[in-house]
C-alpha positions in Angstrom: 65.3 104.3 112.7 67.2 104.3 116.0 70.9 103.7 116.2 71.8 100.2 117.3 72.8 99.7 121.0 76.5 100.0 121.7 78.4 96.8 120.8 81.1 97.1 123.4 80.8 97.9 127.1 81.3 101.5 128.3 84.3 100.4 130.2 86.0 99.5 126.9 85.7 103.1 125.8 87.3 104.5 128.9 89.9 101.7 128.8 90.9 102.7 125.2 90.8 106.4 125.8 92.7 106.4 129.1 94.6 103.2 128.9 96.1 103.5 125.4 96.4 107.3 125.8 98.5 107.0 128.9 100.4 104.0 127.6 101.7 106.1 124.7 102.5 108.9 127.1 104.6 106.5 129.2 106.1 105.0 126.0 107.1 108.5 124.8 108.7 109.3 128.2 110.8 106.2 127.7 111.7 107.1 124.2 112.6 110.7 125.2 114.9 109.3 127.9 116.6 106.9 125.5 117.0 109.7 122.9 118.5 112.1 125.4 120.9 109.5 126.9 122.0 107.5 123.8 121.8 110.0 121.0 123.1 113.5 120.4 119.7 115.1 120.1 118.0 116.5 123.2 114.3 117.1 123.6 115.3 120.0 125.9 116.4 122.1 122.9 114.0 124.2 120.9 115.4 123.1 117.5 115.0 119.4 118.3 111.6 120.0 119.9 110.0 121.9 117.1 111.9 120.6 114.0 113.5 117.3 115.0 116.8 118.9 114.2 115.8 118.8 110.5 117.2 115.3 110.3 114.3 112.8 109.9 114.7 110.2 107.2 112.2 109.7 104.4 110.7 106.4 105.7 109.7 108.0 109.0 108.4 111.1 107.3 106.3 108.9 104.9 104.9 107.0 107.9 104.0 110.3 109.6 102.2 111.6 106.4 100.1 108.4 106.2 99.1 108.7 109.8 98.3 112.4 109.8 96.6 112.5 106.4 94.5 109.4 107.1 92.2 111.1 109.6 92.6 114.7 108.5 90.2 113.7 105.8 89.1 110.2 106.6 87.5 111.0 110.0 86.9 114.7 109.7 84.6 114.5 106.6 81.6 113.0 108.2 78.1 113.5 106.7 79.6 114.9 103.5 76.9 114.1 101.1 74.1 112.6 103.1 73.1 115.8 104.7 71.0 116.5 101.7 68.8 113.5 102.7 67.9 115.0 106.1 64.7 116.9 106.5 65.3 120.6 107.2 65.4 121.3 110.9 66.1 117.7 111.9 68.8 117.3 114.5 71.9 116.0 112.8 74.0 113.3 114.5 77.6 114.0 114.9 78.9 110.4 115.0 81.8 109.7 112.7 83.7 106.9 111.0 85.9 106.5 108.0 84.2 108.5 105.3 85.9 106.5 102.6 83.8 103.5 103.7 80.7 105.7 103.7 81.2 106.7 100.1 81.9 103.1 99.2 78.5 102.2 100.7 76.8 105.0 98.8 78.6 104.9 95.4 80.3 101.5 95.2 83.9 101.0 93.9 84.0 104.6 92.5 83.7 106.1 96.0 86.9 104.9 97.6 88.8 105.4 94.4 87.9 109.0 94.0 88.3 109.5 97.8 91.9 108.3 97.4 92.7 109.9 94.1 91.2 113.3 95.1 93.2 113.5 98.3 96.5 112.1 97.1 97.1 114.9 94.7 97.9 117.4 97.5 100.6 115.2 99.1 102.2 114.4 95.8 102.3 118.1 94.7 103.5 119.1 98.2 106.7 117.3 97.4 107.6 120.3 95.2 107.1 122.7 98.1 109.1 120.4 100.4 112.2 120.8 98.2 111.6 124.5 97.6 111.6 125.0 101.4 115.0 123.4 101.5 116.2 125.6 98.7 114.8 129.0 99.7 114.2 128.9 103.5 116.3 126.0 104.9 116.3 127.2 108.5 112.7 128.4 108.9 110.5 126.9 111.6 107.1 127.7 110.0 105.9 128.7 106.5 104.5 131.9 108.1 108.1 133.0 108.9 108.7 133.0 105.1 105.5 135.1 104.6 106.6 137.6 107.3 110.1 137.9 105.7 108.8 138.4 102.2 105.7 140.5 102.8 105.9 142.1 106.2 103.8 142.0 109.4 100.4 142.9 107.8 100.4 140.0 105.4 101.8 137.8 108.1 98.8 138.5 110.3 96.4 137.8 107.5 97.9 134.3 106.9 98.2 133.6 110.6 94.4 133.8 110.6 94.1 131.3 107.8 96.7 129.0 109.4 95.1 129.1 112.9 91.6 128.8 111.4 92.7 125.6 109.6 94.3 124.1 112.6 91.4 124.7 114.9 88.8 123.3 112.6 90.9 120.3 111.6 92.0 119.5 115.1 88.5 119.9 116.6 86.9 117.8 113.8 89.3 115.0 114.3 88.9 115.1 118.0 85.1 115.0 117.8 85.2 112.4 115.1 87.2 110.0 117.2 85.1 110.8 120.3 81.9 110.1 118.4 83.1 106.7 117.2 84.1 105.7 120.7 80.6 106.8 121.9 78.8 104.9 119.2 80.8 101.6 119.7 80.9 101.7 123.5 78.3 104.1 124.8 80.9 106.3 126.4 79.8 109.9 126.8 81.0 112.0 123.8 81.9 115.0 125.9 84.0 112.8 128.2 85.9 111.4 125.2 86.4 114.9 123.8 88.1 116.1 126.9 90.0 112.9 127.8 91.6 112.0 124.4 93.8 115.2 124.3 95.2 114.5 127.8 97.4 111.6 126.8 98.3 113.1 123.4 99.3 116.4 125.0 101.5 114.6 127.5 103.5 112.7 125.0 103.9 115.6 122.7 105.2 117.8 125.6 107.6 115.0 126.5 109.1 114.4 123.1 108.2 117.2 120.7 108.1 116.7 116.9 110.2 113.6 117.0 107.7 112.2 119.4 104.9 112.6 117.0 107.0 110.9 114.3 107.7 107.9 116.5 104.1 107.6 117.7 102.9 108.1 114.2 105.1 105.1 113.2 103.6 103.0 116.0 100.1 104.0 115.1 100.7 103.3 111.4 102.0 99.8 112.2 98.8 99.0 114.1 96.7 100.6 111.4 98.3 98.5 108.6 97.9 95.3 110.6 94.2 95.8 111.3 93.5 96.8 107.7 95.1 93.7 106.5 93.2 91.7 109.1 89.9 93.1 107.8 90.9 92.5 104.2 91.7 88.8 104.7 88.6 88.3 106.8 86.3 89.7 104.1 87.9 88.1 101.1 89.3 84.8 102.6 88.0 83.6 105.9 84.5 85.1 106.6 81.6 82.6 106.3 79.4 85.6 105.2 81.6 86.5 102.2 84.9 84.8 102.1 85.8 85.1 98.4 85.9 87.5 95.5 83.1 85.6 93.8 80.8 85.9 96.8 81.4 89.6 97.1 80.8 90.1 93.4 77.5 88.2 93.5 76.3 90.0 96.7 77.1 93.4 95.1 75.2 92.5 92.0 72.2 91.5 94.1 72.4 94.7 96.1 72.4 96.8 92.9 69.2 95.0 91.8 67.5 95.7 95.1 68.9 99.1 95.9 70.3 100.7 92.7 72.7 103.6 93.1 71.3 106.8 91.6 73.8 108.4 89.1 75.8 105.1 88.6 75.7 103.2 85.3 72.8 100.7 85.5 72.6 101.5 89.3 75.6 99.3 89.8 78.1 99.3 92.7 80.7 97.9 90.2 81.5 100.9 88.0 83.5 104.1 87.9 80.7 105.8 85.9 79.4 107.5 89.0 78.4 111.1 88.7 78.2 111.7 92.4 81.5 110.0 93.1 83.3 112.1 90.5 81.8 115.3 92.0 82.9 114.0 95.4 86.5 113.6 94.1 86.6 117.2 92.8 85.4 118.5 96.2 87.9 116.3 97.9 90.7 117.8 95.7 89.7 121.4 96.4 89.0 121.1 100.1 92.0 118.9 100.8 94.3 121.4 99.0 93.6 124.0 101.7 93.9 121.5 104.5 97.4 120.4 103.3 98.9 123.7 102.0 97.7 125.8 105.0 98.3 123.3 107.8 101.7 123.8 109.4 101.8 120.1 110.2 102.7 119.2 106.6 105.2 122.1 106.3 106.7 120.9 109.6 107.4 117.5 108.1 109.1 119.1 105.1 111.2 121.2 107.5 112.1 118.2 109.6 113.1 116.1 106.7 116.7 115.8 105.4 117.2 118.1 102.3 117.8 115.6 99.5 115.2 113.1 100.7 112.2 115.4 101.3 110.9 114.7 97.8 111.1 111.0 98.3 109.4 111.2 101.6 106.3 113.0 100.3 106.0 110.9 97.1 106.3 107.7 99.0 103.9 109.0 101.7 101.3 110.0 99.2 101.4 106.7 97.4 101.4 104.8 100.7 98.4 106.8 101.9 96.4 106.0 98.7 96.1 102.4 99.9 94.3 103.3 103.1 91.0 104.6 101.8 91.3 102.6 98.6 91.8 99.2 100.2 90.0 99.9 103.5 86.8 101.2 101.9 86.9 98.6 99.1 86.8 96.1 102.0 84.6 97.4 104.7 82.4 99.8 102.6 81.6 97.2 100.1 81.1 94.6 102.8 78.5 96.8 104.4 76.6 96.9 101.0 77.0 93.1 100.6 75.8 92.2 104.1 72.9 94.6 104.4 70.5 91.6 103.9 72.4 89.3 106.3 70.9 88.6 109.8 74.3 89.4 111.2 74.0 93.1 110.1 73.2 95.4 113.0 70.1 97.0 111.3 68.7 93.8 109.7 66.2 93.4 108.1 66.6 97.0 106.9 69.6 98.6 105.3 71.3 101.7 106.9 69.0 104.7 107.0 70.0 108.1 105.6 70.7 109.3 109.2 72.9 106.3 109.9 74.8 106.6 106.6 75.4 110.3 107.3 76.6 109.4 110.7 79.2 107.2 109.1 78.1 103.9 110.5 78.9 101.8 107.4 82.3 100.6 108.6 81.3 99.9 112.2 78.2 98.0 111.0 80.3 95.9 108.5 83.0 95.2 111.1 80.3 94.1 113.6 78.6 91.9 111.1 81.9 90.2 110.1 83.5 89.7 113.5 81.1 90.8 116.2 82.7 92.4 119.3 86.1 91.5 118.0 85.6 93.5 114.8 84.1 96.4 116.7 87.1 96.4 119.1 89.6 96.3 116.2 87.9 99.2 114.4 87.8 101.2 117.7 91.5 100.8 118.2 92.5 101.7 114.6 90.2 104.8 114.7 91.5 105.9 118.1 95.1 105.4 117.1 94.7 107.4 113.9 92.8 110.3 115.6 95.4 110.6 118.4 98.2 110.5 115.9 96.8 113.2 113.7 95.9 115.3 116.8 99.5 115.2 118.0 100.6 116.6 114.7 98.1 119.4 115.0 99.3 120.1 118.6 103.0 120.5 117.7 102.2 122.4 114.5 100.0 125.0 116.2 102.5 125.2 119.0 105.2 126.2 116.5 103.0 128.9 115.1 102.1 130.4 118.5 105.7 130.1 119.7 107.7 131.4 116.7 105.2 133.6 114.8 103.5 135.2 117.7 105.6 134.9 120.9 109.1 135.2 119.5 108.3 137.5 116.6 105.9 139.9 118.2 106.2 139.5 122.0 109.8 138.5 122.8 112.2 138.7 119.9 115.1 138.1 122.3 113.6 134.9 123.7 116.2 132.3 124.8 116.0 128.6 123.7 114.8 127.8 127.3 112.0 130.3 127.1 111.0 129.0 123.6 110.8 125.4 125.0 108.6 126.5 127.9 106.3 128.5 125.7 106.1 125.6 123.3 105.0 123.3 126.1 102.4 125.8 127.3 101.0 126.3 123.8 100.6 122.5 123.3 98.5 122.4 126.5 96.6 125.5 125.4 95.7 124.2 122.0 94.6 120.8 123.4 92.1 122.8 125.5 91.1 124.9 122.5 90.5 121.7 120.4 88.3 120.2 123.1 86.3 123.5 123.5 85.5 123.8 119.8 84.7 120.1 119.5 82.3 120.5 122.4 80.7 123.5 120.7 80.2 121.5 117.4 78.7 118.6 119.4 76.3 120.8 121.4 75.2 122.7 118.2 74.7 119.5 116.3 76.8 120.8 113.4 77.8 118.2 110.9 81.6 117.6 110.8 81.3 117.2 107.0 79.7 120.6 106.8 82.5 122.1 108.8 85.1 120.5 106.6 83.5 121.8 103.4 83.0 125.2 105.0 86.7 125.2 105.8 87.5 124.5 102.2 85.4 127.4 101.0 87.0 129.8 103.4 90.7 128.8 103.2 90.8 127.8 99.5 91.7 131.3 98.4 95.0 131.2 100.3 96.3 128.0 98.6 97.9 129.5 95.5 99.4 132.6 97.4 101.0 130.4 100.0 102.4 128.0 97.4 103.8 130.9 95.3 105.4 132.5 98.4 108.0 129.8 98.4 108.1 129.0 94.7 107.7 132.2 92.7 109.8 135.3 93.2 107.5 137.5 91.1 104.5 137.3 93.5 104.0 140.6 95.3 102.7 141.3 98.7 99.5 142.9 97.3 98.9 139.9 95.1 99.3 137.4 98.0 97.0 139.2 100.4 94.4 140.2 97.7 94.3 136.6 96.3 93.7 135.1 99.7 91.1 137.6 100.9 89.2 138.0 97.5 89.3 134.2 97.0 87.8 133.6 100.4 85.0 136.2 99.8 84.3 134.8 96.3 84.1 131.3 97.7 81.6 132.3 100.4 79.5 134.2 97.9 79.4 131.4 95.4 78.6 128.9 98.1 75.7 130.9 99.5 74.4 131.9 96.1 74.2 128.3 94.8 72.7 127.1 98.1 70.0 129.8 97.8 69.2 129.0 94.2 69.0 125.3 94.6 67.4 125.1 98.0 65.2 128.2 97.9 66.5 129.1 101.4 69.7 129.2 103.4 70.2 126.6 106.1 72.8 124.1 107.2 71.1 121.5 105.0 71.1 123.6 101.8 74.6 124.9 102.3 75.9 121.3 102.7 74.8 120.1 99.3 77.2 118.9 96.7 76.5 121.7 94.3 76.8 124.5 96.8 80.0 123.2 98.4 81.5 122.4 95.0 80.8 125.9 93.7 82.3 127.5 96.9 85.4 125.4 96.9 86.2 125.8 93.2 85.4 129.6 93.3 87.6 130.1 96.3 90.7 128.4 94.9 90.3 129.6 91.3 89.5 133.3 92.1 92.3 133.4 94.6 94.7 131.9 92.1 93.6 134.2 89.3 93.9 137.3 91.4 97.3 136.4 92.7 98.7 135.6 89.2 97.0 138.6 87.5 98.3 141.2 90.0 101.8 139.7 90.1 102.1 139.7 86.3 100.7 143.2 86.1 103.4 144.5 88.4 105.8 141.7 89.2 108.3 141.6 92.1 111.9 140.3 91.7 112.4 138.8 95.1 115.9 137.8 96.2 115.7 134.3 97.8 118.9 135.0 99.8 116.6 137.1 102.1 114.6 134.1 103.1 117.6 131.9 103.2 118.9 134.2 105.9 115.9 133.4 108.2 117.3 132.1 111.5 120.9 132.1 110.2 123.3 129.5 111.5 125.1 130.9 114.6 128.8 131.8 114.3 131.4 129.4 115.4 131.5 129.3 119.2 127.8 130.0 119.6 126.3 127.0 117.9 122.6 126.5 118.5 122.1 123.3 120.4 120.7 120.3 118.4 121.4 122.1 115.1 123.9 120.3 112.9 126.8 122.5 112.1 127.6 123.4 108.4 129.6 120.9 106.5 132.5 123.4 106.1 133.0 123.5 109.9 132.8 119.8 110.5 136.5 119.0 110.4 137.4 122.0 112.6 134.7 121.0 115.0 136.0 117.4 115.2 139.6 118.6 115.8 138.5 120.9 118.6 136.3 118.2 120.1 139.2 115.8 120.1 141.5 118.4 121.9 138.8 119.1 124.5 138.3 115.4 125.2 142.1 114.9 125.6 142.4 117.8 128.0 139.4 116.6 130.1 140.8 113.0 130.1 144.2 114.3 131.5 142.4 116.4 134.1 140.2 113.4 135.1 143.3 111.2 135.5 144.9 113.8 137.8 141.7 114.0 139.9 141.3 110.3 140.7 140.6 109.7 144.4 142.4 107.2 146.6 140.4 104.1 145.4 141.1 104.9 141.7 137.6 106.1 140.8 136.8 109.5 139.3 135.0 112.1 141.3 131.7 113.4 140.1 133.4 116.8 139.2 135.9 115.1 137.1 133.5 113.5 134.7 134.3 114.3 131.1 131.7 116.8 130.0 129.1 115.8 127.4 130.1 116.5 123.8 128.5 119.3 121.9 124.7 118.7 121.5 124.9 119.5 117.9 126.8 116.4 117.0 124.9 114.2 114.6 122.9 111.1 115.4 124.8 107.9 114.8 124.3 106.9 111.2 123.6 110.5 110.0 126.1 112.1 107.7 126.3 115.5 106.2 127.0 116.2 102.6 127.4 119.2 100.3 123.7 118.5 99.3 122.8 120.5 102.4 123.7 123.7 100.5 120.6 125.4 99.2 122.4 126.0 95.9 123.6 122.4 95.5 122.9 120.5 92.2 121.4 117.7 94.3 118.5 119.9 95.4 118.0 121.1 91.8 117.8 117.5 90.7 115.4 116.7 93.5 113.1 119.6 92.4 113.1 118.5 88.8 112.3 114.9 89.9 109.5 116.2 92.2 107.8 118.2 89.4 108.0 115.3 86.9 107.0 112.5 89.3 104.2 114.4 91.1 102.6 115.6 87.8 103.0 112.1 86.2 101.4 110.3 89.2 98.5 112.8 89.4 97.9 112.3 85.6 97.8 108.5 86.1 95.6 108.4 89.2 93.2 111.2 88.3 93.0 111.0 84.5 94.5 108.0 82.8 93.0 105.3 85.0 89.5 106.5 85.8 88.4 108.7 82.9 88.3 106.1 80.2 86.2 103.8 82.4 84.0 106.8 83.3 83.3 107.9 79.7 82.8 104.4 78.4 80.4 103.6 81.2 82.3 100.4 81.9 80.8 97.8 84.3 83.3 95.6 86.1 83.3 92.0 85.1 84.0 89.4 87.7 87.6 89.0 86.5 88.2 92.8 86.4 86.7 93.2 89.9 89.0 90.4 91.2 92.0 92.2 89.7 90.8 95.5 91.1 90.7 94.1 94.7 94.0 92.2 94.3 95.7 95.4 93.2 94.3 97.2 96.3 95.7 94.4 98.5 99.1 94.5 96.8 99.1 98.3 97.2 98.4 97.8 100.9 101.4 95.5 101.3 103.6 98.0 99.5 102.3 100.7 101.8 103.2 98.5 104.8 106.7 98.1 103.4 107.1 101.8 103.0 105.7 102.8 106.4 106.8 99.9 108.6 110.0 98.2 107.1 111.6 101.3 105.4 111.9 103.4 108.7 113.5 100.4 110.5 116.0 99.8 107.6 117.0 103.5 107.4 117.5 103.8 111.1 119.1 100.4 111.7 122.6 101.8 112.5 121.1 104.3 115.0 118.9 101.6 116.6 121.9 99.3 117.0 123.9 102.1 118.5 121.1 102.9 121.0 120.6 99.2 121.8 124.3 98.8 122.4 124.4 101.8 124.7 121.5 100.3 126.7 123.2 96.9 126.9 126.4 98.6 128.1 124.5 100.5 130.7 122.8 97.3 132.0 125.9 95.1 132.1 128.9 97.5 132.3 127.6 100.0 134.8 126.7 103.2 133.0 129.1 103.1 130.1 126.5 103.3 127.4 125.8 107.0 127.5 126.6 109.2 124.5 129.6 110.9 126.1 131.3 107.6 126.8 130.6 106.5 123.2 132.0 109.8 121.9 135.2 109.3 124.0 135.6 105.8 122.5 135.0 107.0 118.9 137.3 109.9 119.2 140.0 107.8 120.8 139.7 105.2 118.0 139.9 108.0 115.4 142.9 109.5 117.2 144.7 106.2 117.2 143.9 105.6 113.5 145.3 109.0 112.6 148.4 108.4 114.7 148.9 105.0 113.1 148.6 106.6 109.6 
């Protein structure tokens, strides 16, 4: 069965890729200018560029996690389970769409739930690593720096391979996934999209660095949430094709009678008793663990967060992300099932074929049936936004590895901050090209993106436990870390190929992409790697001193403060006193240098205050100390909260319904959908409202500076505001 003709004109594809891409580049240039002028963080410093000065608040971190994790799994995992339906040797399409909607189309309500539950675990558990980073390596730039410090250059090179391998596959898959959706909906050439999408992304990341990715993540997440809610209310409230919970329930029952789901209780779409969906969730858990734990992008968010709020950011981010596949797929995936017999459905009178399901066309087909070109355009925008957002995170993450773990560590240990910035810019451009090259290779070879994702889980799974233990467990040895990663990788590949050979009688892309083969490979990789690491460490344990990793990139001595890096709490009072004296001296000098008409000469301008001064609204506390009780409490909370949430989402809720073979009643289905809608609103509050609330003081300060610039002739810059604040403080002290 041929794929339906493009719904939107080709010009729409180029308009989205180029227009929106360059709009965000220009938007980021404006934000960078505002940041440099009205705040005390400069994008021209390496610390700000690569770590956002370690000052990002939890709401913005959570929004970034939602944006990045959405398409690291939701777009990259195309053709995950449908590859088994393809005849051997048949060319495999590489189109992509939200895989969560595809599993909803194939498995019913169990698909999106297990998609969300299986991939939320990693984010929740990562909250523990986030606080451990703040405790044991508070000034690192990458997790590979910790590995180098603990285990030396040999182990460092081994884990650089795993890190770069992860970033290349994730980045290229997301890029090809987004390009293929644009091609399907508009007819735009896939290769053109592959090479044009990174252009705008690379520009805005070069202009703004890590903080740019957070700000653009926020913008993308706002658009994502609005469009998801738009689809939800269209399906369950306003669409003449469905329009209510009762209509959806009746249509799903009819679909189950006509096209029963193999492995589901009574063939129903309305049950969590789905063997294939459960297996999908396990694979999602194993593969996603490697994607999160070895992707520098997630460590970079932990590094960029404020110490005592890192836990909150990851827990909120994980819970907010859960709503994306859960609500989005419960809406569009089930709508595709319900509307398969409608004349408005693109493939009517036939349902989607195996090839079209594997190509991920469930969501685009449902959107088109519901809203025509308007629905296709909305889906195109949300997919493009999410892919570019996640790609930007991969660009800055890989740039940090190449800059700090290769260039600075091995090529130029005495690199200056200016050199590091230039290298970071160059590495962003380089990795954008690398992503496009690999995406083009996958497209030309016809390799399934889902196959690539699962292959990645098999290969990198062995390194998950060693990497986590590097920052959490002082008894892990160098031999244990390296052996666990390498042996786990080899064991995973062996189990993967063995099961594929036994079940398929031959080795091919099709047989190695089956559920049983990929499940065996992913589980073997993680479990064997973890067992080796633990066994070797317990046999001959280390007793590592965390003070060694706490000394990574030590804070410069007073008088040589690293730009954009907040000074320690203990030096804050002295710094303020010296700053006040400097401003007073410069003010006296400026008064003496006034020219005949009473204006200051350019040379007499008061110099800009130290770049390490905090952003308005940001205050330092003793909790910054790695030994502080606040961080210990945060760790305790992270462990309890993450394990409790994992137990609820993966055991307490689904397992009773699975083992009792429960079929949803109409009332239970209504409650299920209502909960997904409420969850989406809560997610929107976390990712949209919370960042604005947390940054309200800084936003007002920047807005005030902009207004003063417009109406008072350049008096809104940060140095003028610092003068005013220091003068007010001086007058208050004098009055006291």
